[in-house]
C-alpha positions as CSV (number, residue, x, y, z in Angstrom):
1,M,72.8,154.0,107.9
2,Q,69.1,154.5,108.6
3,V,68.9,152.1,111.5
4,S,67.0,153.1,114.6
5,T,68.7,153.3,117.9
6,S,66.4,150.7,119.5
7,A,67.0,148.3,116.6
8,Y,70.8,148.7,117.0
9,Y,70.6,148.0,120.8
10,A,68.2,145.1,120.3
11,W,70.7,143.5,117.8
12,K,73.7,144.3,120.0
13,N,72.2,142.8,123.2
14,Q,70.9,139.5,121.6
15,P,71.9,136.9,124.2
16,E,72.0,133.9,121.8
17,R,74.0,135.8,119.3
18,T,76.9,136.5,121.6
19,E,76.4,133.1,123.3
20,K,76.6,131.4,119.9
21,T,79.9,133.2,118.9
22,Q,81.3,132.2,122.3
23,Q,80.3,128.6,121.8
24,K,81.9,128.6,118.4
25,K,85.1,130.2,119.8
26,R,85.2,127.5,122.5
27,L,84.7,124.7,119.9
28,E,87.5,126.1,117.7
29,D,89.8,126.3,120.7
30,K,89.0,122.8,121.8
31,T,89.4,121.5,118.3
32,R,92.9,123.1,118.1
33,E,93.8,121.7,121.5
34,L,92.8,118.2,120.7
35,F,94.5,118.4,117.3
36,E,97.7,119.5,118.8
37,M,97.5,116.8,121.5
38,S,97.2,114.2,118.8
39,K,100.4,115.5,117.2
40,H,98.4,116.4,114.0
41,S,97.3,112.8,113.5
42,Y,93.5,113.1,114.2
43,G,91.3,113.2,111.2
44,T,87.6,114.1,111.1
45,R,86.4,110.9,112.6
46,R,88.6,110.7,115.7
47,L,88.5,114.5,116.2
48,S,84.6,114.5,116.2
49,D,84.6,111.5,118.6
50,A,87.0,113.4,120.9
51,L,85.0,116.6,120.8
52,N,81.8,114.6,121.5
53,K,83.4,113.0,124.5
54,A,84.5,116.4,125.7
55,G,80.9,117.6,125.6
56,Y,80.8,119.4,122.3
57,Q,78.2,118.7,119.6
58,A,80.3,118.1,116.5
59,G,79.7,115.8,113.6
60,R,82.2,114.9,110.9
61,D,81.0,117.5,108.5
62,K,81.2,120.2,111.1
63,V,84.7,119.1,112.1
64,R,85.7,118.9,108.4
65,R,84.6,122.6,107.9
66,L,86.3,123.6,111.2
67,M,89.6,121.9,110.2
68,K,89.5,123.6,106.8
69,Q,88.7,127.0,108.3
70,L,91.4,126.7,111.0
71,G,94.0,125.3,108.5
72,L,94.5,122.0,110.3
73,E,96.1,119.3,108.1
74,V,96.7,115.8,109.2
75,H,100.3,114.6,109.1
76,Y,100.6,110.8,109.6
77,P,103.8,109.5,111.2
78,K,106.1,107.6,108.9
79,R,105.7,103.9,109.2
80,F,108.8,102.1,110.7
81,K,109.7,98.5,110.0
82,V,112.5,96.6,111.7
83,T,114.4,94.5,109.2
84,T,117.8,93.8,110.9
85,D,118.3,91.4,113.7
86,S,121.8,92.2,115.0
87,D,121.3,90.3,118.3
88,H,122.2,86.8,117.1
89,H,124.9,84.2,117.6
90,E,125.3,83.2,113.9
91,T,128.6,83.6,112.1
92,I,129.1,86.9,110.4
93,S,130.3,86.9,106.8
94,P,133.7,88.5,106.2
95,N,133.9,91.9,104.5
96,T,135.8,90.9,101.3
97,L,134.9,94.1,99.4
98,N,136.4,96.3,102.2
99,R,134.7,99.5,100.7
100,Q,136.6,99.2,97.4
101,F,133.8,100.3,95.1
102,E,136.0,101.0,92.1
103,V,136.2,97.9,89.9
104,G,138.4,97.4,86.8
105,S,136.3,95.0,84.8
106,P,132.7,94.0,84.4
107,N,131.1,91.0,86.2
108,T,133.8,90.7,88.8
109,V,132.0,92.3,91.8
110,W,128.3,92.3,92.3
111,T,126.6,93.9,95.3
112,T,123.1,93.6,96.6
113,D,120.7,95.5,98.8
114,I,117.3,94.9,100.2
115,T,114.7,97.6,100.9
116,Y,111.1,97.6,102.0
117,I,108.2,99.5,100.5
118,W,104.8,100.2,102.2
119,T,101.8,99.7,100.0
120,L,98.1,99.6,100.7
121,E,98.3,95.8,100.8
122,G,101.2,95.7,103.3
123,W,105.0,95.6,103.2
124,L,106.8,94.5,100.1
125,Y,110.5,93.7,100.0
126,L,112.8,94.5,97.0
127,A,116.2,92.9,96.5
128,V,118.5,94.3,93.8
129,V,121.8,93.0,92.4
130,I,124.1,95.6,90.9
131,D,127.3,95.2,88.9
132,L,129.8,97.6,90.5
133,F,131.7,98.2,87.3
134,S,128.8,99.4,85.1
135,R,126.4,100.3,88.0
136,Q,123.7,98.5,86.1
137,V,121.0,96.3,87.7
138,V,121.9,92.6,87.0
139,G,118.8,91.2,88.7
140,W,116.0,92.1,91.1
141,A,113.1,90.4,92.9
142,I,110.1,91.6,94.9
143,T,108.0,89.7,97.4
144,D,106.0,90.0,100.6
145,H,108.7,88.3,102.8
146,I,112.4,88.9,103.7
147,R,113.7,85.3,103.5
148,A,116.9,84.1,101.8
149,S,114.8,83.0,98.8
150,L,114.3,86.6,97.9
151,C,118.0,87.1,97.4
152,V,118.3,83.9,95.4
153,S,115.4,85.0,93.2
154,A,117.2,88.3,92.5
155,L,120.3,86.5,91.5
């Protein structure tokens, strides 16, 4: 290799070189640890803040490179919205359909459902009315609230 013995030992015994790799290894370990503690929800901003609070010098770009190098991907938890209030003293409507979903003629039984959709502007609520005979949508409505007027608009 045509490298002198003294040059090899000078390179091998460089204190800052081994110290730098040790610092990098500690930073990688701490990054993995904080990312695992956050249940894979910390992005570059929060992870760099947490590393800085732990005493490591790490900006967003450095954390971004580290996350890419270590294969750390953020998985945000699914948003949950409570839509049913079962703890009330109101009268409950009778179940007249009684799970009989096979209907003999059109426009005799309609059923409805309300669902919610997360958008960047907030929750939207969708009400759909379906004819059980043809399984076609009879009407629908979408709005930002879950009041009775939503169902009336769908009808």
